[in-house]
N, C-alpha and C positions, 0 to 999 in steps of 0.2 A: 431450458436459453442459454445458447453457448456465446460467447464473446467472438467479437472477430480479431486475429489476433496482429494485423491491417492496426486498428483502432486500438489496441490495447499497448501500442507500441512506446507510446512514451512511458504508462505505469512499466512497462518491462526495464528501461533504461533507469525509472528512480530505483525499483528493485536493485536489480543487478550494481550498480552506487552504491546502495543500502547493505546489500549482500560485501561490498569491498570496503563499506565502513567499519561494518560490524568486525569484517579480517582483522580489520589495523586495530582495534577493541582489543584483539585479544589476544595479538601480539602487543598490547600494548602493558596490558595485564600482565603477562608474560612475564618481561620485561622490566617489567619492575616504571614503567612511564607514571610522570608527573601526573596527580585527581584529575585535576582543572583538561587537562589533554585529552586525557579520557573521556569526563563527564563532557564537554566539546564535540569529544566523535561519536559516541553514545549519542545524544542529541543530534546530532545531524541524522545519522543511521534512524529512528526513530522518525523525524520530521515525513523523510524520504518514502517511508514504510508507513503512512499515516497519510500523507496526498498521494502513492498509486494506488492507498487501501479508495480513498475518495473518488479515484480518476474511475475506477472501474466500477464500484458503487456509480457510480453518474452515468457512463456510459452502461449500466445494464438497465436504470432507471429509462435513459430516454428508447430504449430495445423494445422494455419490457408497457410502456405508454403507446408503444406504436401495432402492438399485439396483440391479437383476438379479442383477448381474454385479460385487460391492464388490472380488471378490481383486484383477481385472483393472486395477481404477479404480485402488485405492490404492496399485499399484507407478505408476500415472502421478502418484496426486496425494504420493508422495513423492518422485519427482524435482524437482514445481513447491516444495511446500515447504522442497526442500533447493536451493534457489537463491534462496532467499531469507535463508540461514542464511550 
């Protein structure tokens, strides 16, 4: 199953935002920033990654349900979903 890049655009944007946030966390740590600021930025990056992952899984589930053999794909998608839990 391949995901459509146009459909994945919101997830891609979230991941790019998370990438920027992670770069900021690294920079903040290197510069000795305040702990609260670092944790806040790290939390934002984590949430962005989680939301992107759930979006990708949701789109994958939608495609699996419309495929020829949804029962076989369901097991694979369930395993993928659990990796995010």
